[in-house]
TORSEZA-806426 format. One line per 2 residues: number of its first residue (from 1); for each residue z, y, x of N, C-alpha, C, O. Coordinates in pm, whole numbers, m for minus. Atoms other than C-alpha are relative to their C-alpha. Layout:
N
NUM) Z/Y/X/Z/Y/X/Z/Y/X/Z/Y/X  ...
//
This chain:
280
1) 137/m23/46/m12578/2225/m13254/0/28/m149/92/m15/m219  4/m40/140/m12681/2363/m13593/m10/m119/m95/45/m113/m205
3) 8/117/86/m12767/2019/m13734/140/m52/m28/173/m84/m142  m137/48/17/m12409/1910/m13675/79/93/m91/161/47/m171
5) m71/m96/85/m12282/2229/m13839/m37/m18/m146/49/m12/m234  44/23/138/m12491/2167/m14150/61/m130/m54/107/m134/m168
7) m60/127/43/m12370/1806/m14165/149/16/m28/201/m40/m125  m144/m24/24/m12009/1923/m14133/21/71/m132/112/37/m208
9) m13/m72/128/m12057/2166/m14421/m17/m94/m118/57/m86/m216  22/94/109/m12194/1888/m14639/117/m97/m15/155/m133/m126
11) m114/91/6/m11907/1658/m14548/125/71/m53/205/10/m124  m112/m77/55/m11653/1931/m14622/m14/15/m151/84/3/m225
13) 23/m10/145/m11812/1981/m14963/39/m130/m69/107/m129/m171  m31/130/60/m11786/1608/m15036/150/m27/1/206/m72/m99
15) m144/24/m9/m11428/1585/m14913/76/83/m102/171/34/m164  m67/m88/96/m11325/1880/m15130/m16/m49/m144/65/m17/m230
17) 24/54/135/m11469/1701/m15433/50/m143/m15/33/m205/m120  m51/136/5/m11305/1370/m15348/m107/m106/8/m87/m219/m39
19) 111/95/m14/m11638/1203/m15268/11/m67/137/10/0/240  m11/74/m125/m11608/931/m15005/m134/m2/73/m240/5/10
21) 122/14/m81/m11858/905/m14719/38/m71/129/153/m64/173  m29/73/m124/m11888/694/m14405/m14/91/121/m38/211/107
23) 1/m80/m122/m11888/808/m14044/m133/68/24/m141/167/96  134/m58/m17/m12261/882/m14063/m33/101/m110/m140/162/m107
25) 23/m97/105/m12225/1097/m14374/m74/m54/m121/m138/22/m193  64/62/116/m12355/850/m14635/102/m29/m108/209/m82/m81
27) m90/24/113/m12196/832/m14979/m25/m141/m56/m130/m199/m31  11/139/46/m12134/496/m15156/m116/m27/m96/m172/m137/m95
29) 114/21/89/m12401/545/m15423/m74/131/m20/m19/240/m1  90/m115/5/m12690/780/m15487/49/110/m92/42/228/m58
31) m37/m102/98/m12553/955/m15794/107/95/52/115/209/7  m102/m88/m57/m12261/1091/m15590/m62/111/84/4/211/114
33) 69/m99/m84/m12517/1284/m15384/m86/95/m80/m157/178/m24  87/m77/86/m12684/1445/m15683/79/79/m104/188/37/m145
35) m63/m77/107/m12598/1714/m15934/5/m81/m128/102/m76/m203  9/87/117/m12708/1471/m16204/m91/m116/38/m170/m103/132
37) 91/110/m32/m12882/1132/m16203/m146/45/m9/m181/131/m90  142/m36/0/m13253/1154/m16130/m62/m31/m136/m27/m131/m200
39) 76/29/121/m13483/1179/m16429/m80/m128/22/m111/m160/137  73/127/m19/m13669/850/m16494/m128/14/82/m155/m70/168
41) 126/m18/m74/m13999/986/m16363/27/27/148/m45/m23/234  m32/m31/m139/m13837/1123/m16047/55/m123/71/21/m147/187
43) m52/124/m58/m13647/799/m15985/m115/m95/34/m117/m154/142  116/87/m25/m13973/604/m16017/m83/52/116/m134/m27/196
45) 79/m59/m109/m14150/846/m15781/63/m30/135/m7/m68/229  m67/30/m127/m13889/801/m15509/m4/m149/29/m17/m189/145
47) 4/145/m21/m13885/424/m15562/m136/m45/53/m143/m141/130  136/38/m40/m14263/410/m15509/m52/81/118/m163/58/165
49) 46/m88/m107/m14282/674/m15235/m4/m68/135/64/m169/157  13/56/m135/m14378/605/m14875/122/27/87/138/m35/192
51) m117/m34/m81/m14052/757/m14750/112/m101/m6/209/m90/70  m104/104/14/m13845/454/m14860/139/61/m15/236/12/42
53) m126/m73/14/m13572/695/m14967/109/m80/m70/228/m56/m47  m99/74/78/m13402/445/m15199/20/m142/50/93/m220/m11
55) m4/137/m50/m13441/130/m14988/126/m25/81/156/49/175  m118/44/m75/m13123/m43/m14869/m44/m114/92/m103/m211/46
57) 40/103/m96/m13178/m248/m14551/123/m47/78/162/15/177  m116/54/m70/m12880/m458/m14447/111/102/11/162/151/m90
59) m106/m99/m20/m12626/m225/m14292/m55/142/6/19/236/34  60/m134/2/m12871/67/m14315/m10/48/m144/m88/m6/m222
61) 2/m48/139/m12804/263/m14634/m129/75/m31/m200/120/59  115/m78/43/m13077/429/m14836/11/142/54/118/203/51
63) m2/m132/m64/m13176/755/m14669/49/109/m94/112/205/m50  m35/m105/95/m13121/954/m14986/150/5/m29/196/98/m94
65) m145/m4/16/m12751/864/m14984/68/89/105/188/114/96  m58/m87/m103/m12701/1088/m14678/31/137/m59/m52/195/m128
67) m34/m135/46/m12518/1411/m14754/m97/104/54/m119/207/m8  95/m93/m62/m12769/1579/m14521/m145/m34/m36/m237/12/32
69) 135/42/39/m13070/1423/m14699/m85/116/m50/m44/190/m139  95/m101/46/m13368/1654/m14738/m52/m34/m139/m75/54/m221
71) 47/41/132/m13486/1450/m15036/103/29/m108/68/70/m218  m105/m33/97/m13150/1491/m15208/4/149/m26/22/192/m141
73) 5/m145/19/m13168/1866/m15148/m115/38/m93/m95/114/m188  115/m32/85/m13517/1883/m15300/22/m46/m143/m12/25/m238
75) m27/50/135/m13411/1668/m15595/102/88/m71/87/118/m190  m103/m84/62/m13103/1880/m15657/m54/137/m40/m9/195/m138
77) 60/m130/33/m13314/2197/m15656/m103/m14/m112/m99/61/m210  119/m1/85/m13628/2088/m15840/5/m94/m120/m60/m67/m221
79) 2/94/113/m13550/1790/m16066/58/63/m127/22/25/m238  m58/m72/114/m13344/2021/m16290/m108/57/m91/m90/64/m213
81) 104/m71/76/m13668/2190/m16398/m95/m93/m72/m184/m46/m143  92/92/66/m13839/1872/m16519/14/0/m151/m80/m32/m222
83) m18/m3/146/m13689/1912/m16866/39/138/m51/101/151/m157  m25/m138/45/m13662/2292/m16886/m124/50/m74/m237/36/m27
85) 113/m50/79/m13876/2451/m17154/m68/118/67/m188/139/48  56/m120/m63/m13926/2766/m16946/43/4/146/160/28/177
87) m29/1/m143/m13950/2746/m16567/m39/131/67/m69/133/186  35/m130/m57/m14024/3116/m16519/86/37/121/32/88/219
89) m79/m32/m119/m13727/3161/m16281/m49/m73/125/m51/m16/234  52/75/m115/m13867/2888/m16056/m134/55/44/m161/66/164
91) 128/m62/m32/m14215/3041/m16074/21/123/88/m46/140/189  m24/m123/m76/m14078/3372/m15950/63/m30/135/28/34/235
93) m68/32/m125/m13857/3214/m15684/m98/m53/104/m79/m31/224  99/58/m91/m14158/3034/m15533/m126/85/12/m223/43/76
95) 117/m88/m3/m14401/3325/m15579/m126/m74/m43/m229/m68/25  113/77/52/m14631/3105/m15787/m81/84/m98/m26/174/m162
97) 85/m81/88/m14926/3243/m15986/12/m35/m148/m44/34/m232  m16/41/139/m14826/3059/m16305/124/m89/m9/181/m127/93
99) m126/71/20/m14536/2866/m16456/m17/m151/21/m113/m208/m30  7/145/m15/m14470/2505/m16346/21/m70/m134/101/m27/m217
101) m14/80/122/m14509/2247/m16622/65/m135/27/97/m208/m66  m63/126/m38/m14362/1951/m16429/39/10/147/m3/102/218
103) m32/12/m142/m14210/1853/m16094/m26/m145/39/41/m236/m10  43/134/m40/m14376/1553/m15926/43/m24/144/m5/44/235
105) m55/26/m133/m14190/1408/m15628/m80/m108/72/m142/m194/10  62/102/m84/m14328/1205/m15336/m147/m22/m38/m192/m135/m53
107) 140/7/43/m14686/1285/m15433/m91/m44/115/m81/9/226  94/51/m99/m14958/1095/m15246/m140/50/m34/m192/24/m143
109) 136/m51/20/m15295/1268/m15206/m87/m45/116/m44/m42/231  91/49/m103/m15594/1134/m15017/m47/113/91/m80/222/45
111) 55/m95/m97/m15697/1314/m14699/m145/m32/34/m210/43/107  134/44/m37/m16028/1127/m14681/m1/m88/122/m105/m142/160
113) m18/92/m112/m15894/933/m14384/72/m121/m58/100/m124/m177  m64/122/52/m15727/590/m14412/151/18/m16/229/m67/26
115) m142/m27/24/m15395/746/m14511/9/108/m107/m91/166/m148  m23/m103/100/m15241/983/m14763/86/111/59/163/89/153
117) m99/m105/m23/m15071/1317/m14736/113/m22/m100/88/m42/m219  m116/22/85/m14720/1276/m14873/72/133/m19/145/178/69
119) m65/m128/29/m14604/1598/m15035/134/m25/m67/146/m109/m156  m134/21/54/m14236/1625/m15112/5/28/m149/65/m48/m225
121) 3/m36/141/m14298/1797/m15445/m136/61/m31/m189/140/48  117/m71/53/m14608/1893/m15643/37/58/m136/98/m10/m219
123) m30/m69/126/m14579/2144/m15926/m132/36/m68/m196/133/m29  116/m43/79/m14868/2148/m16175/35/129/m74/142/140/m134
125) m26/m129/63/m14897/2503/m16308/m79/13/m130/m180/m55/m150  59/m16/133/m14987/2618/m16657/m145/46/7/m222/20/m85
127) 137/m49/m12/m15308/2782/m16531/m94/m99/68/m207/m64/101  85/103/m58/m15441/2456/m16382/7/m10/151/m56/m99/209
129) m16/6/m145/m15343/2527/m16022/110/m100/34/206/m117/m42  m103/90/m50/m15144/2269/m15823/70/66/119/6/111/213
131) m80/m51/m111/m14862/2392/m15600/58/m119/77/133/m199/21  m55/105/m85/m14784/2157/m15311/113/56/84/100/163/143
133) m119/m47/m72/m14440/2187/m15151/36/m97/111/43/m218/89  m62/74/m109/m14318/2068/m14813/142/53/16/162/173/32
135) m142/m38/0/m13937/2069/m14801/67/m46/128/47/m159/172  m74/34/m121/m13716/2077/m14491/146/43/m15/176/151/m65
137) m144/m31/m4/m13337/2063/m14459/39/19/146/40/133/194  m34/m13/m142/m13231/1988/m14100/m115/m40/92/m105/m22/213
139) 106/57/m84/m13560/1836/m13980/m56/101/100/m82/67/215  64/m98/m88/m13698/2159/m13836/87/31/122/36/72/226
141) m90/m25/m113/m13389/2195/m13615/m15/m106/109/20/m81/225  16/109/m97/m13472/1864/m13445/m141/m2/59/m174/m93/135
143) 141/5/m31/m13836/1953/m13387/m31/m5/149/49/35/233  51/m6/m137/m14037/1903/m13072/m150/26/m7/m217/m10/m103
145) 141/m37/m1/m14378/2030/m12975/m88/m124/9/m57/m218/82  99/108/m7/m14675/1800/m13032/m78/12/131/m120/121/169
147) 74/0/m125/m14845/1700/m12709/m151/m6/m26/m195/m50/m132  146/4/11/m15218/1735/m12649/m46/m142/m30/m1/m239/32
149) 53/130/37/m15407/1452/m12812/82/m76/m101/42/m184/m145  m90/72/89/m15118/1357/m13042/19/65/m136/90/11/m220
151) m22/m70/127/m15138/1606/m13328/m59/m77/m118/0/m80/m226  69/73/107/m15381/1393/m13532/m54/m132/54/m89/m143/171
153) 66/125/m36/m15506/1037/m13529/m151/24/10/m203/114/m56  142/m27/m27/m15869/1009/m13410/m88/22/m122/m176/108/m116
155) 93/m21/113/m16032/979/m13757/m2/143/m55/m102/186/m112  m4/m136/55/m15920/1331/m13850/m98/92/71/m153/185/11
157) 86/m89/m79/m16126/1487/m13572/m112/m79/66/m156/m47/176  108/82/m54/m16393/1223/m13522/m125/84/23/m153/178/m51
159) 121/m75/m35/m16712/1347/m13361/m98/m1/m118/m124/m104/m180  94/m12/109/m16956/1475/m13617/64/32/m134/m7/55/m232
161) m69/m34/125/m16690/1541/m13882/90/121/22/165/127/120  m91/m116/0/m16518/1872/m13950/68/0/m137/28/74/m227
163) m54/31/133/m16295/1758/m14234/54/123/m72/33/137/m193  m52/m120/66/m16121/2089/m14301/m113/97/m35/m116/154/m144
165) 112/m91/27/m16438/2294/m14271/m84/m50/m118/m139/30/m194  78/58/110/m16611/2055/m14513/57/35/m137/m16/36/m236
167) m61/m36/129/m16362/2155/m14785/31/150/m6/113/194/m87  m13/m146/7/m16386/2528/m14713/116/59/75/162/168/41
169) m116/m48/m76/m16105/2565/m14459/m34/9/149/19/m68/229  42/m8/m140/m16270/2676/m14131/111/41/95/116/m7/209
171) m109/m41/m89/m15960/2845/m13991/98/m115/22/152/m132/131  m83/119/m16/m15758/2531/m14056/m67/m99/96/0/m163/176
173) 74/86/m92/m16031/2335/m13876/22/46/144/47/m36/233  m18/m54/m136/m16002/2565/m13574/141/m26/50/160/m60/167
175) m138/24/m43/m15623/2531/m13568/23/m148/27/89/m182/125  m15/143/m23/m15639/2152/m13601/m58/m38/137/3/m115/211
177) 62/30/m128/m15875/2137/m13303/82/57/116/95/m7/221  m82/m61/m105/m15654/2374/m13102/129/m79/21/173/m95/135
179) m121/82/m13/m15344/2164/m13175/m31/m130/73/45/m172/160  36/127/m63/m15521/1845/m13073/m30/19/148/m1/m69/230
181) 34/m27/m140/m15645/2004/m12751/117/53/81/109/62/203  m116/m55/m71/m15303/2147/m12666/m7/148/23/75/203/96
183) 9/m145/m15/m15417/2508/m12690/100/73/m89/136/188/m64  m104/m52/88/m15168/2566/m12972/109/m106/m14/81/m226/m7
185) m111/94/19/m14825/2411/m13023/108/68/m83/139/185/m64  m112/m45/81/m14549/2448/m13279/112/m102/15/89/m222/1
187) m112/91/m23/m14208/2303/m13214/74/m35/m129/124/m147/m143  m92/16/113/m14035/2345/m13550/m68/m23/m135/m13/m97/m217
189) 48/3/139/m14265/2378/m13851/m89/m120/m36/m119/m140/m153  85/114/34/m14481/2066/m13824/m136/42/m48/m178/5/m158
191) 132/m52/40/m14819/2238/m13831/m100/m110/m35/m172/m95/m133  95/104/40/m15023/1913/m13830/26/m54/m141/m68/m78/m216
193) m33/49/134/m14838/1792/m14140/m47/99/m107/m104/58/m208  43/m101/97/m14904/2120/m14322/m152/3/m13/m205/21/m123
195) 146/1/6/m15272/2106/m14230/m52/m123/m75/m151/m114/m148  39/119/77/m15297/1749/m14366/25/22/m149/m56/m18/m232
197) m26/m31/141/m15134/1866/m14689/m111/88/m57/m161/63/m167  105/m91/47/m15388/2147/m14717/m132/m74/m18/m204/m52/m116
199) 124/78/9/m15677/1907/m14650/0/m84/m128/m100/m88/m200  m8/85/119/m15558/1671/m14924/m6/82/m129/m74/43/m224
201) 3/m85/120/m15498/1950/m15175/m141/54/m25/m187/57/m139  136/m54/16/m15842/2099/m15109/m97/m108/m46/m186/m80/m127
203) 86/109/44/m16011/1760/m15149/21/m31/m148/m74/m56/m222  m33/40/137/m15831/1691/m15476/m24/112/m101/m72/87/m212
205) m2/m109/97/m15820/2037/m15635/m97/113/33/m95/218/m32  96/m101/m44/m16099/2230/m15456/74/131/32/153/133/126
207) m66/m128/m33/m15982/2595/m15465/124/25/m85/188/129/m70  m107/m25/97/m15715/2551/m15736/131/m62/48/184/m155/m12
209) m126/48/m55/m15407/2496/m15524/63/108/86/m4/202/131  m73/m85/m94/m15142/2675/m15322/95/m91/77/130/m200/31
211) m90/78/m85/m14915/2551/m15043/126/80/28/120/197/67  m129/m63/m27/m14546/2631/m15008/79/m85/100/80/m208/93
213) m90/63/m97/m14312/2553/m14719/139/52/m30/168/169/m9  m135/m42/38/m13951/2559/m14837/98/m64/98/89/m183/126
215) m85/47/m109/m13676/2528/m14580/140/58/m12/160/167/m67  m138/m46/m4/m13302/2557/m14537/18/81/128/14/26/238
217) m9/m89/m116/m13256/2855/m14308/135/m17/69/231/m67/10  m124/9/m75/m12991/2874/m14038/m3/108/108/m107/127/173
219) 0/m107/m100/m12882/3159/m13809/m3/m55/142/21/m174/165  m2/38/m140/m12911/3154/m13432/m139/m13/60/m238/12/m8
221) 128/5/m71/m13185/3098/m13173/m102/m94/m62/m221/m62/m69  94/93/63/m13335/2793/m13344/m64/64/m124/m184/53/m146
223) 50/m64/121/m13367/2987/m13668/m101/109/32/m201/123/m37  93/m106/m39/m13534/3280/m13493/m134/m59/44/m240/m10/5
225) 125/62/m46/m13787/3054/m13322/m77/m60/m118/m200/m50/m125  64/57/119/m13855/2876/m13650/m71/108/m81/m186/91/m120
227) 61/m108/77/m13919/3203/m13832/m118/62/75/m216/102/12  114/m49/m78/m14143/3321/m13546/m121/m93/m17/m234/m46/m29
229) 109/95/17/m14349/3002/m13580/m62/12/m140/m183/2/m156  52/m19/136/m14378/3053/m13955/m94/120/m5/m202/112/m63
231) 84/m120/m2/m14514/3403/m13896/m132/m27/72/m238/17/27  122/27/m76/m14762/3277/m13636/m94/m92/m79/m215/m70/m81
233) 81/89/82/m14882/2993/m13860/m68/78/m112/m185/57/m142  57/m80/109/m14931/3240/m14143/m112/90/51/m214/106/m16
235) 105/m86/m57/m15129/3475/m13919/m129/m79/24/m239/m27/5  117/81/m34/m15361/3190/m13820/m73/m53/m123/m196/m51/m129
237) 66/68/114/m15424/3021/m14155/61/31/m136/19/m25/m237  m76/m21/124/m15189/3162/m14418/m84/37/m120/m68/m22/m227
239) 81/m43/115/m15443/3340/m14637/m94/m111/m46/m111/m132/m166  93/106/34/m15689/3052/m14624/69/m114/m75/10/m174/m166
241) m73/110/62/m15422/2798/m14724/84/45/m119/157/m35/m178  m86/m54/108/m15262/3025/m14986/144/m42/24/213/m92/m65
243) m126/52/m53/m14950/2954/m14786/109/106/m4/87/222/33  m119/m83/m11/m14606/3103/m14824/116/m89/43/128/m203/m2
245) m123/68/m40/m14282/3000/m14654/117/75/m63/126/197/m53  m112/m59/72/m13964/3060/m14853/124/m82/29/123/m204/15
247) m124/73/m29/m13610/2971/m14754/67/m43/m130/52/21/m234  m77/43/116/m13392/2776/m14992/103/106/m38/137/122/m156
249) m95/m107/30/m13144/3062/m14960/m65/107/m87/m4/157/m181  71/m100/81/m13405/3304/m15096/m30/m54/m139/m19/19/m238
251) 24/61/131/m13496/3062/m15374/125/5/m85/120/43/m203  m126/m2/74/m13132/3032/m15475/35/141/m46/80/160/m159
253) m27/m139/38/m13091/3410/m15472/m84/44/m118/m34/110/m209  88/m35/112/m13391/3453/m15702/42/m70/m128/42/m10/m235
255) m44/73/119/m13268/3183/m15938/128/60/m58/144/68/m180  m124/m62/46/m12926/3348/m15955/m28/133/m70/36/166/m170
257) 29/m131/59/m13079/3687/m16032/m62/m12/m138/m58/83/m217  62/21/131/m13261/3536/m16332/75/m105/m81/19/m169/m170
259) m75/110/61/m12982/3305/m16442/18/19/m151/28/130/m201  m23/5/144/m12937/3207/m16804/122/m88/m24/162/m163/64
261) m120/82/26/m12635/3045/m16972/m21/m149/28/69/m216/79  25/143/m19/m12799/2702/m16957/m20/m38/146/m33/m157/178
263) 17/26/m143/m12841/2737/m16579/133/4/76/135/m26/196  m124/m30/m73/m12476/2805/m16494/55/m120/77/93/m105/192
265) m52/118/m70/m12365/2450/m16408/m88/m36/119/m38/m72/226  97/27/m107/m12680/2396/m16201/21/95/118/29/51/232
267) m15/m99/m107/m12635/2718/m16004/137/m11/66/150/10/186  m134/16/m58/m12262/2659/m15958/2/m118/97/63/m110/204
269) 7/116/m89/m12332/2317/m15809/m72/35/130/m23/8/239  77/m36/m119/m12599/2450/m15573/77/96/89/82/79/211
271) m74/m98/m78/m12387/2746/m15468/117/m61/73/141/m31/190  m116/62/m62/m12079/2537/m15401/m35/m99/108/41/m119/202
273) 38/102/m98/m12268/2275/m15208/m81/54/117/m49/26/233  96/m36/m104/m12548/2440/m15015/6/146/46/m37/177/157
275) 18/m143/m28/m12508/2817/m15022/132/75/6/142/189/m41  m131/m65/m13/m12145/2893/m14946/0/105/110/70/206/101
277) 1/m89/m116/m12227/3064/m14616/m117/97/m10/m232/52/m14  111/m96/0/m12430/3388/m14631/m71/m1/134/m9/m17/239
279) 76/m9/m124/m12708/3413/m14377/28/132/69/25/238/5  m24/m121/m73/m12629/3660/m14105/m127/61/55/m123/165/120
//
């Protein structure tokens, strides 16, 4: 399966660098899984996040110590830009309308229900817009379709409330209702999660936000189905959500095309670890 292939690639990378890992692919300490130690703000964000990425529980290591960790991938890509004076290359790679001024990890935004949307990364932009990012490494390969009645908890679609329509997202409202009724289903992209992110962004920032879905692409049937779902999601609500899906491979290619001397170690690390295999 492709998940196993990605895990093998990560373990080969670690072995070639002399980094030890256990049978499950976890390294002895977090810093071994990162290009550089997390910036103080990013470390604090992960420590306080709902994902419990840094929590050690008995014989269960912190999730972020896994070589196949999606959070480690996002940190290795985006934390570099927290202290860069000019993030124009990242702006272009993510097709953003303005330059990021910070990278905020594990961002919690209210949905108006008794829970938060947990965005992997939020990028405040120089023009006042907030870019919300959902990041996927191997998760989409393990996906399964949401069953009727299970896409959202009851408060999201309570009678008399149209939460998405109330914040100016009628097409998102229609899709949420279709997912809950079982008239629509997505196996790989996590459409309910993306709709919750959009709801939270719209509540917090009104019209001044964009949504990005960044994912590690992989060839084969799973990858084709995933890309088909991305296209279908975009057709249904993409314009309304200011939504774009961009593979990490495409992001890396754009960053390489705009590389500067001070980016060389960063790009060499990413290329050697995540992007050794060209997509077919």
